[in-house]
C-alpha positions in Angstrom: -33.1 -4.9 11.5 -31.5 -7.8 13.3 -29.4 -10.6 11.9 -28.5 -13.8 13.8 -25.7 -15.9 12.5 -26.0 -19.4 14.0 -23.7 -22.3 14.5 -20.5 -20.8 13.1 -16.9 -21.5 13.9 -16.1 -18.1 15.4 -12.5 -17.0 14.8 -12.6 -13.7 16.6 -9.4 -11.9 15.4 -7.5 -12.2 18.6 -5.5 -15.3 17.6 -7.3 -17.4 20.1 -8.7 -20.8 19.1 -12.0 -20.8 17.2 -15.1 -21.8 19.0 -18.7 -22.6 18.2 -21.0 -19.6 18.7 -23.8 -17.4 17.4 -23.5 -13.7 16.6 -26.4 -11.2 16.8 -26.2 -8.1 14.7 -28.5 -5.1 15.2 -28.0 -1.9 13.2 -24.2 -1.6 12.5 -23.1 -3.3 15.7 -22.5 -6.8 17.1 -24.8 -6.8 20.1 -24.3 -10.3 21.4 -22.0 -13.4 21.0 -22.8 -16.8 22.5 -25.5 -19.4 22.4 -28.3 -17.1 21.1 -32.0 -17.2 20.0 -34.1 -14.5 18.5 -37.8 -14.3 17.4 -37.4 -11.2 15.2 -34.0 -11.6 13.5 -33.1 -12.9 10.0 -31.4 -16.2 10.6 -28.3 -17.3 8.8 -27.1 -20.8 9.4 -23.3 -20.8 9.2 -22.8 -24.4 10.2 -19.4 -25.7 9.0 -18.3 -22.2 8.1 -15.9 -19.7 9.7 -17.0 -16.2 10.7 -14.2 -13.7 11.2 -13.9 -10.0 11.4 -13.8 -8.1 8.1 -10.3 -8.0 6.7 -8.2 -4.8 7.2 -5.9 -4.0 4.3 -2.8 -2.6 6.0 -1.4 -0.8 3.0 -3.3 0.8 0.1 -3.5 3.8 -2.2 -7.3 3.8 -2.7 -7.7 7.3 -1.3 -7.2 8.8 -4.7 -10.1 6.7 -6.1 -12.3 7.2 -3.0 -11.9 10.9 -3.5 -13.0 10.8 -7.1 -16.5 12.1 -7.7 -16.9 9.8 -10.6 -17.7 6.1 -10.4 -15.7 4.2 -7.8 -17.3 0.8 -8.4 -13.9 -0.4 -9.5 -13.3 -1.1 -5.7 -16.1 -3.6 -5.4 -13.6 -6.5 -5.7 -12.3 -5.5 -2.3 -15.5 -6.7 -0.8 -15.4 -10.0 -2.8 -12.2 -10.9 -1.0 -13.5 -9.9 2.4 -11.8 -6.5 2.8 -14.0 -4.1 4.8 -11.4 -1.5 5.9 -8.5 0.0 4.0 -5.5 2.0 5.3 -4.8 4.9 2.9 -2.3 7.7 2.5 0.7 5.4 2.5 4.2 5.8 1.0 4.2 9.6 1.8 1.5 10.2 -0.8 -2.0 11.5 0.1 -4.5 13.7 -1.8 -4.5 16.2 1.1 -3.4 18.5 2.4 -2.2 19.6 -1.0 -1.9 23.2 -2.1 -0.1 24.7 -5.0 2.6 24.0 -6.0 2.5 20.6 -4.4 -0.8 19.4 -5.7 0.2 20.1 -9.3 3.7 18.7 -9.0 2.5 15.5 -7.4 -0.2 15.1 -10.0 2.4 15.4 -12.7 4.8 13.1 -11.0 2.4 10.3 -10.1 -0.1 10.9 -13.0 -2.8 8.3 -13.0 -0.8 5.7 -11.0 -3.0 6.1 -8.0 -6.0 8.0 -9.2 -7.1 5.6 -11.9 -8.9 8.2 -14.0 -8.3 11.7 -12.7 -7.2 13.2 -9.4 -9.6 14.5 -6.8 -10.5 18.1 -7.3 -7.8 20.5 -6.2 -10.1 22.7 -4.2 -11.2 19.7 -2.2 -7.6 18.7 -1.3 -6.5 21.9 0.4 -7.1 20.4 3.8 -7.6 16.8 5.0 -10.9 17.8 6.5 -12.3 19.0 3.1 -11.0 15.9 1.4 -12.6 13.5 4.0 -15.8 15.4 3.8 -15.9 14.7 0.1 -15.1 11.0 0.6 -18.0 10.8 3.0 -20.3 12.5 0.5 -19.3 10.0 -2.1 -20.4 7.2 0.3 -17.3 5.0 0.2 -17.6 1.3 -0.7 -15.4 0.2 2.3 -14.3 1.8 5.5 -11.2 3.9 5.1 -8.6 5.5 7.5 -6.0 7.9 6.3 -2.4 8.9 6.9 -1.2 12.3 5.7 1.7 11.9 3.3 5.0 13.6 4.1 5.7 14.1 0.4 2.4 15.8 0.0 3.1 18.2 2.9 6.7 18.9 1.8 5.8 19.6 -1.8 2.9 21.8 -0.8 5.3 24.0 1.1 8.5 23.7 -1.1 7.4 22.2 -4.4 9.9 19.6 -5.7 12.8 21.4 -4.3 15.8 19.6 -2.9 18.0 20.8 -0.1 17.2 21.6 3.5 14.0 23.3 4.4 14.3 26.8 5.8 13.1 27.5 9.3 9.9 29.1 7.9 9.2 26.1 5.7 9.8 23.7 8.5 7.2 25.5 10.6 4.7 25.6 7.8 5.1 21.8 7.3 4.8 21.2 11.0 1.6 23.3 11.1 0.1 21.3 8.2 0.7 18.1 10.0 -0.7 19.4 13.3 -3.9 20.6 11.5 -4.2 17.2 9.7 -4.0 15.4 13.0 -6.7 17.6 14.4 -8.8 16.7 11.4 -8.6 13.0 11.8 -5.3 11.7 10.3 -3.8 8.5 11.7 -0.4 10.0 11.5 2.2 10.7 8.9 3.5 8.4 6.2 6.9 8.6 4.5 7.8 7.5 1.0 11.6 7.8 1.2 12.2 6.4 -2.3 9.9 9.0 -3.8 10.2 12.7 -4.5 9.8 14.7 -2.3 10.1 12.7 0.9 13.5 11.6 -0.5 14.8 15.2 -0.3 14.4 15.3 3.5 17.0 14.2 5.9 16.3 12.4 9.2 16.5 15.4 11.4 14.0 17.4 9.2 11.5 14.5 9.4 11.8 14.3 13.2 11.3 18.0 13.7 8.4 18.4 11.3 6.6 15.4 13.0 7.5 16.5 16.5 3.8 17.1 17.5 2.6 13.6 16.5 2.8 12.1 20.0 0.6 14.9 21.4 -2.2 13.7 19.1 -1.6 9.9 19.6 -0.3 9.8 16.0 1.9 7.2 14.4 4.2 6.9 11.4 4.2 4.6 8.4 7.3 4.2 6.3 8.2 3.1 2.9 11.9 3.1 3.7 14.7 4.6 1.6 15.7 1.2 0.2 14.3 -2.3 0.0 17.5 -3.5 -1.7 21.1 -2.6 -1.0 21.1 -0.2 1.9 18.0 -1.9 3.5 19.6 -2.2 7.0 20.6 1.4 7.2 17.2 2.4 5.8 15.5 0.4 8.6 17.6 1.9 11.3 16.7 5.4 10.0 12.9 4.9 10.5 13.4 3.2 13.8 15.4 6.3 14.9 12.6 8.6 13.8 9.9 6.6 15.7 12.0 6.1 18.8 12.9 9.8 19.0 9.3 10.9 18.5 8.0 8.2 20.9 5.3 7.0 18.4 4.4 3.7 16.9 6.0 2.7 13.6 4.7 0.6 10.7 7.2 -0.4 8.1 5.5 -0.9 4.7 5.9 -3.9 2.3 9.0 -5.0 4.2 10.8 -7.6 2.1 14.0 -7.5 0.1 13.6 -6.5 -3.5 16.5 -8.6 -4.7 18.6 -11.6 -3.4 21.6 -9.3 -3.1 19.8 -7.6 -0.2 18.8 -10.7 1.8 21.7 -10.3 4.4 20.6 -6.7 5.0 17.0 -7.7 5.3 17.8 -10.1 8.1 20.0 -7.5 9.7 17.0 -5.1 9.5 14.8 -7.7 11.2 17.3 -7.9 14.0 17.3 -4.1 14.3 13.5 -4.3 14.6 13.7 -7.0 17.3 16.2 -5.0 19.4 14.1 -1.8 19.1 11.0 -3.6 20.2 12.9 -4.9 23.2 13.7 -1.3 24.0 10.0 -0.5 23.9 9.5 0.8 20.4 6.1 -0.1 19.0 6.8 -1.6 15.6 4.7 -3.5 13.0 5.4 -4.5 9.4 3.2 -5.5 6.6 3.9 -7.5 3.5 2.2 -8.3 0.2 1.3 -11.9 -0.7 2.2 -11.6 -4.3 5.6 -11.4 -6.1 5.4 -8.0 -7.6 4.6 -4.4 -6.9 3.1 -1.5 -8.7 4.1 2.1 -8.8 5.3 4.9 -11.1 8.4 4.2 -13.1 9.5 7.7 -12.2 10.7 6.1 -9.0 13.8 4.7 -10.7 15.2 7.9 -11.9 17.9 9.7 -9.8 16.2 12.2 -7.5 18.1 15.1 -8.8 16.4 14.8 -12.1 13.2 16.1 -10.5 14.8 18.9 -8.5 12.5 21.9 -9.4 9.7 19.8 -10.8 8.7 17.4 -13.5 8.9 20.0 -16.3 12.5 20.6 -15.2 13.1 16.8 -15.5 11.7 16.8 -19.0 14.1 19.6 -20.0 17.0 17.7 -18.5 16.2 14.5 -20.3 16.3 16.4 -23.6 19.9 17.4 -22.9 22.1 14.7 -24.4 24.8 14.9 -21.7 22.3 14.5 -18.9 20.4 11.8 -20.8 23.6 9.8 -21.2 24.3 10.3 -17.5 20.8 9.0 -16.6 21.1 6.0 -18.8 24.4 5.1 -17.3 22.9 5.6 -13.8 20.0 3.3 -14.5 22.2 0.6 -16.1 25.0 0.7 -13.5 22.6 0.9 -10.5 20.5 -2.0 -11.7 23.6 -4.1 -12.6 25.4 -3.7 -9.3 22.8 -2.7 -6.8 25.2 -0.3 -5.3 24.8 2.4 -2.7 25.5 5.7 -4.2 26.2 9.1 -2.7 24.3 11.7 -4.7 26.6 14.8 -4.8 23.9 17.0 -6.3 21.7 16.5 -3.3 24.1 16.7 -0.3 21.4 16.7 2.4 20.8 13.0 2.1 22.3 9.8 0.7 20.5 8.4 -2.3 20.3 4.6 -1.9 19.7 2.6 -5.1 17.1 0.0 -4.5 17.6 -2.3 -7.4 19.8 -5.4 -7.7 20.5 -8.1 -10.2 21.4 -7.7 -13.9 20.2 -4.9 -16.1 18.9 -7.5 -18.6 17.0 -9.2 -15.8 15.3 -6.0 -14.8 14.3 -5.1 -18.3 12.3 -8.4 -18.3 10.7 -7.6 -14.9 9.4 -4.1 -15.6 6.0 -4.2 -17.3 4.5 -0.8 -18.5 0.9 0.4 -18.6 -1.2 3.5 -19.3 0.1 4.4 -22.7 -1.9 7.2 -24.3 0.0 8.1 -27.5 -1.6 6.2 -30.5 1.8 4.9 -31.7 2.4 3.4 -28.2 -0.9 1.7 -27.5 0.3 -1.7 -28.6 2.9 -1.7 -25.8 0.3 -1.8 -23.1 1.2 -4.4 -20.5 4.4 -5.5 -22.2 7.8 -5.7 -20.5 10.5 -3.1 -21.2 12.6 -5.8 -22.9 9.7 -6.6 -25.3 9.0 -3.0 -26.1 12.7 -2.4 -26.8 12.8 -5.4 -29.1 9.7 -4.2 -31.0 11.4 -0.8 -31.4 14.5 -2.4 -32.8 16.5 -1.3 -29.8 16.7 -4.6 -27.9 20.2 -3.8 -26.6 19.2 -0.3 -25.4 16.2 -0.8 -23.1 17.0 2.2 -20.9 17.2 4.5 -23.9 13.7 3.3 -24.8 12.6 3.8 -21.3 13.6 7.5 -21.4 11.9 7.9 -24.8 8.7 6.4 -23.6 8.8 8.5 -20.4 9.0 11.7 -22.5 6.5 10.6 -25.1 3.9 9.9 -22.4 4.8 12.9 -20.3 5.9 10.9 -17.2 2.4 9.4 -16.9 3.3 5.7 -17.2 2.5 3.1 -14.6 4.4 -0.1 -14.0 4.4 -3.5 -12.4 7.8 -4.8 -11.4 8.6 -8.3 -10.0 11.0 -9.1 -7.3 14.5 -9.6 -8.5 16.0 -12.9 -7.5 18.6 -15.1 -9.0 17.2 -17.5 -11.5 14.4 -15.1 -12.5 15.2 -13.8 -15.9 12.6 -14.2 -18.7 9.5 -15.4 -16.9 8.8 -12.9 -14.2 5.1 -12.3 -14.1 3.9 -15.9 -13.6 3.3 -16.6 -9.9 6.4 -18.3 -8.6 5.2 -20.1 -5.5 8.6 -21.7 -4.9 10.1 -18.3 -4.5 7.4 -16.9 -2.3 7.6 -20.0 0.0 11.1 -18.9 0.9 9.5 -15.8 2.5 7.4 -18.0 4.9 9.6 -17.1 7.9 8.9 -13.5 7.2 5.1 -14.0 7.0 5.3 -15.9 10.3 6.8 -12.9 12.2 4.3 -12.1 15.0 4.2 -8.4 14.2 3.5 -8.9 10.4 0.1 -7.9 9.1 -1.3 -8.3 5.5 -1.2 -5.3 3.2 -1.9 -5.6 -0.5 -0.2 -2.4 -1.9 -2.6 -2.7 -4.8 -2.8 0.5 -6.8 -5.7 1.4 -9.1 -8.9 -0.5 -9.7 -9.7 -1.4 -13.3 -6.3 -1.7 -15.0 -6.4 -5.5 -14.7 -2.7 -5.5 -14.1 -2.5 -7.0 -10.6 -4.5 -10.0 -9.3 -4.2 -8.6 -5.8 -7.4 -6.5 -6.2 -9.3 -9.8 -6.2 -6.9 -12.3 -4.7 -4.8 -10.9 -1.8 -6.5 -12.0 1.4 -7.8 -15.4 0.1 -4.3 -16.1 -1.0 -2.9 -15.0 2.4 -5.3 -17.2 4.4 -5.9 -20.1 2.0 -2.7 -20.6 0.0 0.0 -19.3 2.3 -1.7 -20.1 5.6 -3.5 -23.4 4.9 -1.9 -25.0 1.8 1.7 -24.1 2.6 1.1 -24.6 6.4 2.5 -21.1 7.0 0.3 -20.5 10.1 -2.8 -21.8 11.7 -6.2 -20.3 10.7 -6.6 -18.3 13.8 -3.2 -16.7 13.4 -3.9 -16.0 9.7 -7.1 -14.2 10.6 -5.4 -12.3 13.4 -2.8 -10.9 10.9 -5.7 -9.7 8.7 -7.9 -8.3 11.4 -7.1 -7.7 15.1 -3.4 -7.1 14.5 -3.7 -4.3 11.9 -6.5 -2.8 13.9 -4.1 -2.5 16.8 -1.2 -1.4 14.7 -3.2 1.5 13.1 -5.3 2.4 16.1 -8.6 1.4 14.4 -11.3 1.5 17.1 -14.0 -1.1 17.6 -13.1 -3.1 14.5 -10.9 -6.0 13.8 -12.4 -8.3 16.5 -15.7 -10.1 16.9 -16.8 -8.6 20.2 -20.0 -7.2 21.7 -20.3 -3.5 20.9 -17.9 -3.7 18.0 -18.9 -2.8 14.4 -20.4 -5.7 12.5 -17.7 -6.0 9.8 -17.8 -9.8 9.2 -16.7 -12.4 6.7 -18.3 -15.8 6.4 -16.0 -18.3 4.6 -15.1 -22.0 4.2 -11.7 -22.6 5.7 -11.1 -25.6 3.5 -11.8 -23.9 0.2 -11.0 -20.2 0.6 -8.4 -19.5 -2.1 -7.6 -16.9 -4.8 -8.5 -17.6 -8.4 -7.1 -14.5 -10.0 -3.6 -14.8 -11.4 -1.4 -12.8 -13.7 -3.0 -14.3 -16.7 -6.5 -13.4 -15.5 -6.5 -10.7 -12.9 -10.3 -10.4 -12.4 -11.4 -13.9 -11.2 -13.3 -13.7 -8.0 -12.0 -15.9 -5.1 -13.4 -19.2 -3.9 -14.8 -20.0 -0.5 -16.2 -16.6 0.7 -19.9 -16.9 1.2 -20.9 -13.6 2.7 -19.5 -10.2 3.7 -21.1 -7.8 6.1 -20.0 -4.1 6.3 -21.3 -2.1 9.2 -24.1 -4.6 9.7 -25.2 -4.7 6.1 -24.8 -7.8 3.9 -22.9 -6.5 0.9 -21.7 -9.8 -0.7 -23.3 -13.2 -1.0 -22.0 -16.0 -3.1 -19.6 -13.7 -5.0 -22.4 -11.2 -5.9 -22.3 -7.6 -4.8 -25.6 -6.7 -3.1 -24.9 -3.0 -2.3 -27.7 -0.9 -3.6 -26.2 1.6 -1.3 -22.6 2.1 -0.1 -22.1 1.4 3.6 -18.5 2.3 4.1 -17.4 5.0 6.6 -14.5 7.4 6.9 -12.6 6.5 10.0 -11.2 9.7 11.5 -8.7 9.0 14.3 -10.6 10.8 17.0 -14.0 9.1 16.2 
């Protein structure tokens, strides 16, 4: 079947000015671009509309849903907003290669944060190859490329054990990464604020990833701190990439609190200097004011030394519990950098800044299962503490909820800036506008960091790319249309080594978005997270029209697994 898109404003993903052109699709490829005619093609008149490459989401955790043999239709909203390819396995966390004890420890630590309903089957996660085969059999809704998570690899070999890896453990981890590269991984991702990546020091990470360059691999890094300590954390991952001689992508790179702004700009300077030395570096950033993850991230790492069950035992000890409450309150209040004497192989850097009271209003909790807690769904920690009659003890309540729900909660947390106290989950455009110079960095691509699919807790599932192009780019005059599209298409394709996608070019795959540049805009917000965007008329995935006028047309799923060597 042939499709001819006529009379469009072609914005090809390179950043070059748009031009009037026609595009001929045959099968899953773009076969011609120019002034075209056809006697046997379906004609689409795109006069007055932009045609761009399909959007590439530079940072996601959808691999846990794509690997679920149950319904994955919760990811259809990605297509509504024009996303045709997602980068998975970020933040050091991937479903594979996960073998006992790592699979079970990660499943307990992250719970349903990433998997939405249940984790992919353990037997399918032993190798990256078996996992990707399962995703292919599921017929993914979008294209997906995969990092292998360093935390996954380390916990598979060591469990949730702190301290230096032995020589034997180092070789086992190195072999798992080598095997995963041979099976199609993009490279290795680090989640240095999460167990068990956080247990590794810089030298260990360099050694275990020392074969990456041989496979053309790359690294993606959620750095050790996005708050106080951000500059040192940036230098660490630059050192890793520069030593290995591989490209580096720094994930969701923005300061978590205003106290860290000076270090953020220092970190950007470090990136500039490294790029001048020849280090290949990209960053990505979300277009919304808050992020989602497991609240287990905020506990001191030593709590999980030996596993989640050990953490539960420790929290039942009144002395340790008091220490953890003091840690949370003090760390949040001061945003200090702390040396964790119980884990001497690395420095634990606290990421939080601002007042403890402010943070209690910024942490919203989800995924309650106990009947007595169901009414707390989606409420802030401050609200829950007040309802429990412990308004002045929010972190005591936090520990109680964690134990009651077996560490299986999920959270949204807003950025922590001065003046943000009570009202933290309404979109604060004035605050986000202060980040325009960051969005304008030429090496910044768009990544949503949306977790899960049907919790209705983050508008980014429906809104992210229309917001990036329409609100930030057009309405706030952040960047021209062509640059906005480049940051969503050609740039991430280059940063992640995605072949024959991200540009409108003869021979490339026909992943395309047809939209109105004057009306493209998000409609979802924190009050209603499931509103479809405006201005997107059609979406093509591998040559198939899958969305038209905000309706999903996919009787079949047309996404593909993108193994690095293919």
